C-alpha positions in Angstrom: 49.4 92.9 72.3 51.1 89.9 73.6 53.3 89.8 70.5 53.4 94.5 71.2 54.8 92.9 74.5 56.7 90.1 74.3 59.0 92.4 71.8 58.8 95.4 73.9 60.4 93.5 76.7 63.2 92.1 74.7 64.0 95.8 74.0 64.4 96.5 77.2 66.4 93.3 78.0 68.9 94.3 74.9 69.1 98.5 77.1 69.8 97.1 79.8 71.8 94.5 78.8 74.1 97.3 76.1 73.9 99.9 79.1 75.7 96.9 81.5 77.9 96.3 78.8 79.0 99.4 79.2 78.9 99.8 82.7 82.0 97.8 83.2 84.1 98.9 80.2 85.1 101.4 82.9 85.5 99.2 86.0 88.9 99.9 87.9 89.7 95.7 87.0 87.9 94.8 84.0 87.0 91.5 84.3 88.8 89.8 81.0 91.9 91.2 81.5 93.6 94.5 83.3 95.6 95.3 80.8 95.4 97.1 77.0 95.1 96.3 74.1 96.3 98.2 71.7 99.2 98.9 70.1 100.7 102.0 71.9 102.0 105.3 69.8 105.8 105.7 70.9 106.2 108.7 70.4 110.1 108.5 68.1 113.5 108.4 70.3 115.6 107.0 72.8 113.9 107.5 75.7 111.8 104.3 75.1 110.2 103.4 78.5 109.8 106.2 81.7 107.7 106.3 84.7 107.6 109.7 86.7 105.5 107.8 89.4 103.5 111.6 89.3 100.5 111.5 87.4 97.2 113.2 88.7 94.7 110.4 88.9 92.8 108.9 92.4 93.7 105.4 91.6 97.9 104.0 92.2 97.5 101.7 89.3 96.9 105.1 87.3 99.2 107.9 89.1 101.9 104.9 88.3 101.4 104.9 84.7 104.1 104.4 81.6 104.5 108.2 80.4 104.8 107.4 76.7 102.2 105.0 75.6 99.9 106.1 78.7 99.3 102.4 80.3 98.8 101.6 83.5 100.7 99.2 85.5 97.8 96.3 87.3 96.7 97.2 89.9 99.1 96.7 92.7 99.0 95.4 96.3 97.1 98.4 97.9 99.9 98.5 100.5 101.7 100.4 97.7 101.7 104.1 98.0 103.2 107.4 97.0 105.7 109.9 98.3 107.2 112.9 97.7 110.3 112.0 95.2 112.9 113.6 93.5 110.8 115.9 91.6 106.9 115.5 92.6 105.6 111.7 93.6 107.3 108.3 93.9 106.5 104.9 94.5 106.8 103.6 98.1 107.1 99.8 98.5 104.3 98.7 100.7 104.5 95.0 101.9 106.8 92.3 101.4 106.3 90.8 97.4 104.3 93.3 96.6 105.4 95.7 93.4 104.4 96.9 90.4 104.1 94.9 86.9 103.7 96.0 83.4 102.5 94.3 79.7 105.9 95.4 79.0 108.6 98.0 78.6 107.3 99.1 75.1 109.5 97.7 72.3 112.8 98.3 74.4 113.7 94.7 74.5 113.2 95.1 70.7 114.9 97.9 69.7 118.2 98.4 72.3 121.1 97.1 71.2 123.2 99.1 73.0 120.9 100.5 76.7 121.2 103.1 79.4 118.8 102.0 82.5 117.9 105.8 84.7 115.8 105.8 88.5 116.3 107.2 91.4 116.1 105.1 94.7 115.5 105.5 98.8 116.4 102.5 100.8 117.2 102.5 104.8 119.6 100.2 105.5 120.3 96.2 105.0 118.9 94.8 102.4 116.1 91.9 103.4 114.5 88.7 101.1 110.4 89.3 101.9 110.8 87.3 105.2 112.9 89.5 107.4 116.4 87.6 106.8 119.1 89.5 105.2 119.6 89.0 100.9 119.3 91.1 97.8 116.2 93.9 95.8 115.1 94.6 93.1 114.8 97.9 91.2 113.3 96.1 88.3 113.6 93.0 86.3 112.2 91.3 83.7 110.3 88.1 83.5 110.1 86.1 80.5 108.9 82.4 79.1 109.8 79.0 81.5 112.6 78.0 79.9 114.3 80.8 78.5 116.5 81.2 81.4 117.8 79.8 84.1 116.3 83.0 86.5 112.7 83.2 84.5 114.2 86.8 83.7 116.7 88.6 80.9 117.9 91.4 82.7 117.5 92.9 85.5 119.0 94.6 88.7 119.6 94.1 92.1 121.8 95.3 95.2 122.5 93.7 98.6 123.4 94.6 101.6 123.7 97.7 103.7 125.0 101.6 103.9 128.6 100.2 104.5 129.0 98.9 101.0 126.4 97.6 99.0 126.5 94.9 96.6 125.2 95.7 92.9 124.6 93.0 90.0 123.4 93.3 87.0 122.6 89.8 85.5 122.5 90.2 81.3 120.5 86.8 79.4 120.5 87.2 75.0 119.6 85.4 71.6 118.3 82.0 70.9 119.8 79.6 70.9 117.7 77.3 68.6 115.2 76.2 71.4 113.6 78.8 73.4 116.6 80.2 76.2 118.9 81.8 75.7 122.5 82.2 73.7 124.8 83.9 76.1 124.5 85.6 79.5 126.8 87.3 82.0 126.5 89.1 86.0 128.1 92.8 85.6 128.4 93.0 89.6 130.1 95.4 92.1 130.5 92.9 95.0 133.2 92.5 97.8 135.9 95.3 97.9 134.0 96.5 95.1 131.1 96.5 96.9 129.3 100.5 96.8 129.4 102.0 100.1 126.7 104.8 100.9 123.4 103.3 98.3 121.7 102.7 101.7 121.4 105.7 104.2 117.5 107.0 103.4 118.5 109.4 101.0 117.1 109.7 97.5 120.9 108.3 95.1 120.7 108.0 91.1 121.6 105.3 89.7 122.4 104.9 86.3 123.8 102.1 84.6 125.1 102.1 80.1 125.9 99.5 78.5 127.6 100.4 75.0 127.3 98.1 72.0 130.7 99.3 70.8 132.5 98.4 73.8 130.5 95.8 75.7 130.9 97.3 78.2 128.9 97.9 81.1 129.4 101.7 83.2 127.5 102.6 86.2 126.8 105.7 87.5 126.2 107.4 90.9 124.9 111.4 91.6 126.4 111.6 88.5 129.9 109.8 89.5 130.9 106.7 86.8 131.6 104.4 89.4 133.6 102.0 87.0 132.7 100.4 83.5 132.6 95.8 83.4 133.4 94.2 80.2 130.7 91.2 78.4 133.7 90.2 76.0 132.9 91.0 72.9 129.9 90.4 72.7 128.5 93.7 71.0 124.5 95.1 70.6 122.1 93.5 72.8 119.7 91.4 71.5 116.8 90.8 74.4 114.3 88.2 72.5 111.6 90.2 73.2 109.1 87.6 72.0 110.4 85.8 74.9 109.8 88.8 77.6 106.5 88.6 79.9 106.3 91.1 81.6 108.2 94.0 83.3 109.0 94.6 87.0 109.4 97.9 89.4 110.7 97.5 92.9 110.6 93.6 92.6 112.2 90.1 91.0 111.2 88.0 88.0 110.7 84.9 90.9 107.0 84.0 91.9 107.4 82.6 95.5 106.8 86.2 97.0 105.7 84.7 100.8 109.1 83.0 100.6 112.8 83.1 101.2 113.4 83.0 97.5 116.2 85.3 96.5 114.8 85.7 93.1 111.3 86.9 94.7 112.0 89.5 96.5 110.8 92.7 96.3 112.1 96.7 96.5 111.7 97.6 100.4 112.1 100.8 100.3 111.5 103.7 97.4 111.8 104.7 93.6 111.6 107.6 91.3 112.1 108.3 87.4 112.9 105.6 86.4 114.3 105.1 82.4 115.0 103.2 80.1 116.6 104.1 77.1 117.6 102.4 73.9 120.8 104.2 73.6 124.2 104.4 75.6 124.2 107.9 76.4 127.4 110.2 77.5 128.5 111.2 80.5 127.4 114.4 80.3 124.2 113.2 79.5 123.7 111.3 82.7 125.3 114.0 84.7 122.3 116.4 83.7 119.5 113.8 84.5 121.4 114.1 88.0 121.4 117.8 87.9 118.3 118.4 86.1 116.0 115.6 87.5 114.7 115.5 83.8 
């Protein structure tokens, strides 16, 4: 009888432990990591990453899941919220330093030689750093391993200014110099006298950046209209070095000093919607279609 009691006791402990482990797998913040571990089956095509910000879910991390993989973002700050966007839901920033973090932008950094970034933004007035002083704000950035690039990124977009004139700056770092650092980088900018008016008027605006590897040119579109093209010499195809990428952020720069005025750590202090990354250079008519139809 004593032996049977011991056996039954061990079985009971095993069953209880099993149920506990199964239950833990359904937690919003898993103890072993708030990220997916399996390879996603991404559909074929030029669109490689898409966040519509409109999923039906109770939790923000699932509302803002990436559409092609189905992966949620890491659990964001509680101040981040959802608001009405150009189609339905949209990302609304929260406290300074809050943003959305994804494990990566699927295979975009692996396959893109030409690329297109498409997003909608809404921001009211002067851009600010995280301490409230005038400074840049970032709709997106990739983060990379230490030592790859001085910025801590291989690709980011920043806006800086007010509604009368806003500087728009794209930074790209590519390749490997043989020592684990970028072999080439560039700033492609619209600033100073070329700053863009009418971007920060608390209305939705469609921003698209198209890099064509055949011309090494980056064309900037605002609300379906080409603003201009900046050329990266004869650089040709992009090589983002996916092996250097550590995460992808929507609504923040690549830095990590979120409570300071560090310009690389500044967060977006407005709203964003319909964020897309394509591994191709969209045509002007395709950009116009995105603007007109929001899809």
